[in-house]
N, C-alpha and C positions, 0 to 999 in steps of 0.2 A: 513491366516496371521492376525496378530493383527492390529487393526485399531481403529480410533476415527471417528464415523459416526453419521449422522442424522437419527434417527429411526422414529421420529415424528416431526410434525410441531406444534409449540406452539408460537403464536405471542406475548402473554403476559409474558410467562415464558420460553424463548427459551432454556435455559440450561436443562429443563426437557426433551427435545427431544434428548439430546446428550447421546450416548452410547459408551462404550469401550468394545471391544471384537473381536472375530474372524469373518473375512469376507473372501469370496473367493479371491484367488490370481487372478490378471488380466490375461485375455486370450489374446494370440497373435492375431494380425490382420494385414493384408497386409499394408505396408507403415508406420506402427507404431513400436515403440520400447519400451522396458521395462527398467525402471530405478530403481535400488536398492537405496532406499532413505536412506541417511545418516543424513540429517537434513531437517526440514520443519518449516516454521514460520506461526504464527497466524496473521490473518487480521480481521478487522471488517466485511469484506465480509462473513467470516465464521459464525459470530454471526447473520448477517442478513439472511443467508441461513437457520438457525434454526428457523427463524421467517417466512420462506416461501417466502422471497423476491428472485426471480430468481430461486427458487427451488420448483417446483410443487410436490404435495404429490405423484403423480404417478411415480416419479423418486426415491422414497425412497425404501430401505435404500440407503443413499448416503455417501460415504466416503468424509469427509471434507478436506479442505486444498488446496490452490492454488500454494504455493511456495515450491520448493524443490531443493536440490542439492544432488548429489549422484554419482553412478557409472553406466555407460552404460554396455551392455552385453559384451563388450571387456575389461572392467575394466578401461575405461577412466573416469576421473573426469569431471562431467557435471553439468550444471544448466538448469532447466526446464523453458521454456517460457509458461505461463499458458493460453494464449489466443489461442483458437483453431479455425482454419478456418478464414473466413472473408477476404480471399484474401492473407493472409500471408503465409498460408501453404495448398494450394489446394482449393477444392470447398466446403469444409465443411462450414455450416452456422457459423457465428461468435458467439462464446460463451466463457465463462471462465470455467476452471475446476470446478467441483461440480455443475454446472448448468445442464449439460447433461452427463458429463463423471466423473467417480470416481476420487477422489482427492488424495492428497499427504500425508495425515496423516495415513500412513500405511507403511509396509515394502517395498512395491513396488508400482509403478504407471506406467501406459502405456499411451504414448502420441505419436502424429505424429513425425516421425523421424526429421522433420524440426524444431520441437519445442525444440530440445536439442542443447545447446551451450557448448563449452569448458569452464570449470571453470578456471579462472586465478590461477596459483599456489600461488600467493600472498595472496589469500583469503582462509580462512578455509571453511569447509562445512557449519558451522553455520553462518558465515558471508555471504556467497554466497546465502544461503537460504532466507535471508532477502530482496534480491534485486528485484525479478520478479514482485511483486505487489506494495507495498508501495513505494519503492525507484524508481522503474520504473515510477510509477505514478507521483512522485515528479519531476523526471528528465524531463518527457514530459511537465509537467505543466510549469516548469521554462524555458526550453531552446527551446521547440517547440512552445508551445501555448502562453506563455507570451513574448517570444522572447527577454528576457533581455540579457544584455551584461555586461562585467566587468565595474564596476563603477556605474551601475544602482542601485536603491534602491528598496527593496522588503519588504513587511509586510507579515509575516507568522502567521496566526491565530491558536491558540490552541496548543502551544508547548507541546510536550509530546506524542502526537499521532504519529503513524508510518509515515504517509505522511509528517506531519509538521516537525518532527524531521529530516527526510531525506532532506527536502527542506532547512532547516537551514544549515545542514552540506554541502550539495552540493552547495548551493548558496555562502556560505563563501569560499569554496574551489575554486569557479569560479570567485572570486573577486567582488562579489556583496556586497552592504551595506544592511545587513539583520537586520530587526527588528522583534520582536516576541511578542506574548501575551500569558498569561496563568493566570487562577484564582489562581494557586498554586505558592507560593513564591519560594519553592524549585525547581520547574520546570522552573521558570523564571531564577533562578541562573544557572541552568544546561544549559539552552539555550545559555546564554552568554558564558559559558565554551566551548560550541560547535561551537562558532563562531559568534553568533548574536552580533551586536554592543550594543544594548540595548534590554531589555525585560520589558514589561509593563503589568499592569492589563488590562483586556478586557475593551474596550471603552476609554482608555486613549488617550490623545492628543499626537501625534508624533511630533518630532522636525520639520518635514516638510512633505509635501505630497509625496507619493512614486510613482514610475513608475509602480509597479505591486503589486497585493495582491494574496497570495496563500490561498484559502479558502476551508476548509474541515468541518468546524463547522456548518455552515448553518444559521438557523434563529437567533440564539443568537448573532452572530457577523456580520450579513449581512450589517446592516445599517452603522456600524463602518467601515467596509471594503470599502464601496462605498465612504464614507466621507473622507477616508484617501488617495484617489487616486488624482493625479494631473490631469489637463485637458488632455484628450487623453490617460489616463492610462488604464491598463488592469487588470481586475479581472478574475482569472481562478479558477473554482470550480470543485472539484472532489468528494465531499461528503457533507452530511448534518446530522452529528451525533446528532445535537440538534433539528432537524426538518427541513422540506423543505418549510415552509410557514411563511416567516418573516412578522412581523406586519407592517413594513415600507419597501416597495420595493424600495423607492428612485428613482422612474422613472424619475421625473423631473431632478434630478441631473445627471442621466445617459445620458439623451439626450442633456441637456444643456451643459454639459462638454465633450460631445462626448466620453464617456467612452466605452470600449469594455468589454463585459461579455462573457467568453468562457467556455463551458463545456469541461471536459477532463476525459477520462476513460482509465486507464492502459496505454500501449504503445506497439509499434511494436517490432518485433524481432530485427530489425536493431538498434532501440533505446536501447534495452537491451544489445546488443553487445557493443554499444558505452558506456553505463553505466558501464559495466564490465571493459572495457579498462580504463575509467576515474578513477574508484576506484583503479585499479592496478597501474596506472602511477602516480596519485596524492597522493597515500597513504591514500585515504579516506576509512574508515571502517564503516560499518553499526553499529548503536548504539543498543546494545542488553541489554534488561532489565534483562532477565533471560533465562537460558537453563534448560529445564525440560525433563525427559524421557517421552515418549509418553503415558505411563500408567498414568501419572499425568496431562494429557491434561486438565482435568476439572478445575484444579487450575489456569491454564493459562487463560482459558475462563472466569472464575470468576473475575480475576484481570482485564482483558480487559473490561468486562462489567461494572465494578465498576469505570473505569477510573483511575486506580492506576498505570498505566504503564508509563515509559519514554523509548521509543524505542520499540524493538520487543521482543516477547516471541518466543523462538525457541524450537521445539520438536524434540527429537532424538529417533527413533525407537530402 
């Protein structure tokens, strides 16, 4: 079957390890099911995998891709939850697709039967394929880890990225006062169109301190994120695309203002089920930057690596 896969690890030039071509179809295994992929979406996780983060060379070649929507063996429309094991679905050690198991950038993918959820009919395959990683991460960051409620205020750093975009849309739909930042004027305008009350350049002073910050940028925005929180506020971090070693950790401010800093990774099957229902009932739809055929996956990777996206790139086998 045709697939996009990591053939080599290259930490400095990750796209040099990306190959497009034929790979073996997945083999059946007890308790697992095979999904025919109709759509899959790109994540920064796929780029990091090509750098060898979470993907050892001994696992190569590895089909990339965490997210997918498609058809189960009975023809039912389904969404794949990409977190394998860790208590959610049996005794498998916790991992994400492409760390130990072949991913979704292919015509088929095999996952534990418990990792397959019904796709709401209100969502297209392309829309549903955006949800299991970036949107699930944003959902957990906002509603589980930040614990915000309607009327609370949230700062989302780095508008345009998949998680940040999802947080803006979900937060607005849930009645939060959402502020966003971006270096790009067009992305700031787009963030406001999607529901942010205001969008600012990175480091700008906000109208007031916020209840929570959604942080995925890392070193470049860390100090600003801490300074924007009210006393007792919460910073939730799920990524560090600009680096994970900020020049100023702001430790004094963290303990003096009794701030909470919470790490967040992906989300549970139950949270994905809740997210799917939330999108269906509230009319929320994932923001898609571009839909590409799988054979043009390299174009999507290049645009993501260059930071040119607003929303998700979706690949269709």
